N, C-alpha and C positions, 0 to 999 in steps of 0.2 A: 646742649640738651637735644638739639635737633639731630645731631649725629647719633646720639644714644638711641633716639627713637627709630632712626633708620636701621641701626644695627639690630635693635630689638625686633623690628618687623622683618628683617631679612633672615634671621635665624629660623623662625617657624616656616617661612616660605621655602627656604632651601631644603628643609625636610620634605615638603610637599613635592618639590621638583624631583628629589632623589626617589621618593616613593613612586612618582609617576613614571620616571624613567625605568625603574625596576619592574613595575607592572607591565610596561610596554615591552620590555625585554622578555618577560615570561610569556606574554601573549604571542610574540613573534616566534618563540621556541615551540609553543604548544599548538600553533596554528596548523602545521602539517598533520599532526596527529588528529586534531579535530576534523580536518577536512577529509582524511581517509576514513575516519569513523563514520562521518555523515554519509559518505559515499557508499559504504558497506550497508548502513541502515537503509538507505534509499533503494539499493539493489535488492535487499532482502524483502522489503515491503513490496516492491514491484513484483517480485516473483510470487509472493503470497497472494497479491491481488490477482495476478494472472491465473494462478491455480484456482482461486475462488470463482473467477469468471468462467474458466473452462468447466468447472463443476456445475455451475448454473446452466451452461449450454448443454451439457450432457443430460442433466435432469430434465430440461425442457424437451430435448429430442426424445427421451424415454417416455415422457408423458404424451407426446404427440403420437409415438408408435402405439402406445396403449389405447389412445383414443381411436386411432384408425382401425386397430384390431377389433375394438368393441363395435364400431360402426359396421365393419365388414361382417362380424358375427350377426349383428341385428339384420343386415340385408339378407344374409343367407337364411336366417330363421324365417324371414318374411317371404322368401322366394324371389327376391328382387336383386340377386347378386350381380355384381359387375363382372366383366370378363377377367379382370385382374384378381378378383376375390378367390381364395382357395377355400371353398366351402367345406370340404371334408375335414380340413384341419380346424376351421373356425368352429364347427359344430361340436367337434370332439372336446374342445377346451371347455 
């Protein structure tokens, strides 16, 4: 009776072991593919983020140039221009 119980318990366990071994084998085979895929995704994301950051920097610089141009125009209008202000161009705009 005892032997029968051991055999009965061993049969389902052997299926689990085989299933685990098979799953491990599949994981080992697909690991390089997943690693390369993850690397490509990370590189793409990094480039996208770099592009977005560069775009933000360019917009900020453009806003600053516009602000400085408006300030120069205002100084020229009031007659308090700095030596670096180009009042003829600022007034014409």
